[in-house]
LONU-94465 format. One line per 10 residues: number of its first residue (from 1); their letters; for each residue x negated, y, z of C-alpha. Coordinates in Angstrom, 1 decimal. Each point is the difference from the previous one (the first is absolute). Layout:
NUM) A) X/Y/Z | ...
! end
This chain:
1) MTWAEFRKRR) -73.2/45.1/67.7 | -3.0/-2.2/-0.1 | -3.5/1.0/1.1 | -1.2/-0.1/-3.7 | 2.9/2.4/-1.0 | -0.6/2.3/2.9 | -3.8/0.1/-0.7 | 0.6/0.7/-3.7 | 2.5/2.8/0.7 | -2.3/1.7/2.5
11) ASELDDAIRN) -3.0/-0.4/-2.3 | 2.0/1.6/-2.9 | 0.9/2.9/2.3 | -3.7/0.5/1.0 | -0.9/0.0/-3.7 | 2.6/2.8/-0.6 | -1.3/1.9/2.9 | -3.6/-0.3/-1.2 | 1.0/1.2/-3.4 | 1.9/2.9/1.4
21) INVDDTALGI) -3.0/0.9/2.3 | 2.0/-0.7/3.1 | -2.7/-2.1/1.7 | -2.9/1.4/2.0 | -3.2/-0.7/-1.9 | -1.8/-0.6/3.2 | 2.4/-2.8/1.0 | 0.1/-1.6/-3.5 | -3.0/-2.2/0.6 | 1.3/-1.7/3.1
31) ITAINRNHDL) 3.4/-0.3/-1.6 | -1.3/-1.7/-3.0 | -2.1/-2.4/2.1 | 3.0/-1.0/2.1 | 2.3/-0.4/-3.0 | -2.5/-2.5/-1.5 | 1.1/-2.5/2.7 | 3.2/-1.6/-1.3 | 1.3/-0.4/3.6 | -0.1/3.7/0.6
41) ITTSSCSGRI) 1.4/3.3/-1.6 | -0.3/3.6/1.2 | 3.2/1.8/0.3 | -1.2/3.4/1.2 | -3.1/1.8/0.7 | -1.5/3.4/0.9 | -3.8/0.6/0.2 | 0.9/2.7/2.7 | 1.1/3.5/-0.2 | 0.2/3.4/1.5
51) VLLQFDLKER) 3.5/1.5/-0.1 | 1.7/3.3/0.8 | 3.6/-1.2/0.5 | 2.9/2.4/0.2 | 3.2/-0.7/1.8 | 3.0/1.4/1.9 | -0.1/-0.8/3.8 | 3.9/-0.3/-0.1 | -0.1/-2.5/-2.8 | -2.9/-2.0/1.3
61) KKTSEFYKKW) -2.5/-1.8/-2.1 | 2.7/-1.4/-2.5 | -0.1/3.2/-1.9 | -3.7/0.6/0.1 | -1.8/0.9/-3.2 | -3.7/0.1/-1.0 | -1.2/3.6/-0.2 | -3.6/-1.1/-0.8 | -1.8/-3.3/0.0 | -3.5/-1.2/-0.8
71) HRKVEHAEVE) -1.3/-3.5/-0.6 | -3.5/1.1/0.4 | -2.3/1.8/2.4 | 1.0/3.7/0.1 | -1.8/3.0/1.1 | 1.2/2.1/2.9 | 0.6/2.9/-2.4 | 2.5/-1.9/-2.1 | 2.1/-0.9/2.9 | -0.3/3.5/1.5
81) MAICTYNKKQ) 1.0/1.5/-3.4 | 3.1/-2.3/-0.2 | 1.1/0.9/3.4 | -0.5/3.7/-0.5 | 2.0/0.0/-3.2 | 2.9/-2.0/1.5 | 3.0/2.3/-0.1 | 3.0/-2.2/0.9 | 1.7/0.1/3.3 | -0.2/-3.8/0.7
91) MLWFKVEPFI) -2.5/-1.4/2.5 | -3.2/-1.2/-1.6 | -1.8/-3.0/1.4 | -3.7/-1.0/-0.7 | -0.6/-3.7/-0.2 | -2.9/-2.2/-0.6 | 1.1/-3.5/-1.1 | -2.5/-2.9/-0.3 | -0.4/-2.7/-2.7 | 2.9/-2.4/0.0
101) LHVATKDMET) 0.8/-3.0/-2.1 | 3.1/-2.2/-0.2 | -0.5/-3.6/-1.2 | 2.7/-2.6/-0.7 | -1.0/-3.7/0.3 | 1.3/-3.2/-1.4 | 0.3/-1.8/3.4 | -0.8/0.2/3.7 | -3.3/-1.9/-0.4 | -1.3/2.7/-2.3
111) VLCCITQRRK) 1.3/2.8/2.6 | -2.0/-1.7/2.8 | -3.1/-0.3/-2.3 | 0.2/3.7/-0.9 | 0.4/1.0/3.6 | -3.0/-2.0/1.0 | -2.2/1.4/-2.7 | 1.3/3.6/0.8 | -1.0/-0.5/3.6 | -3.4/-1.1/-0.9
121) MATATHLFSP) -0.5/2.9/-2.2 | 1.1/2.5/2.6 | -2.3/-1.6/2.6 | -3.0/0.1/-2.4 | 0.5/3.6/-1.1 | 1.6/1.4/3.3 | 2.7/1.5/-2.1 | 3.6/-0.7/-0.3 | 2.3/1.1/-2.6 | 3.7/-0.9/-0.2
131) IVFQFT) 0.8/-2.9/-2.3 | 3.6/-1.2/0.1 | 0.6/-3.7/-1.0 | 3.5/-0.9/-1.2 | 0.9/-3.8/-0.3 | 2.5/-0.4/-2.9
! end
């Protein structure tokens, strides 16, 4: 598969996800900006979330299921209510997951440029969020 074919397929999948409201609104701006560059395409993203995850200790994480998840700031009372109304016997984990972005690139030169720019941003803002670059 050529880069153009891969990029076109991923862009189409993103369009479908946007139509089906499966993309975080808060991540859409950066996704759109990145995808304007024809040497890049986003493949996955999450603007961050708070999760109550249920799973069986014997079965491990493979069988885990979301009990509740929020892609926004939540009030303590919301989380407390969700925990108090949980009535299953599986263990419940509370997780806070940061912003994450996966970006595929056309070539290694683009990967190196993106990593350099990302490091500059992290240094300037004193923040670091995971961004995964995939060379295709």
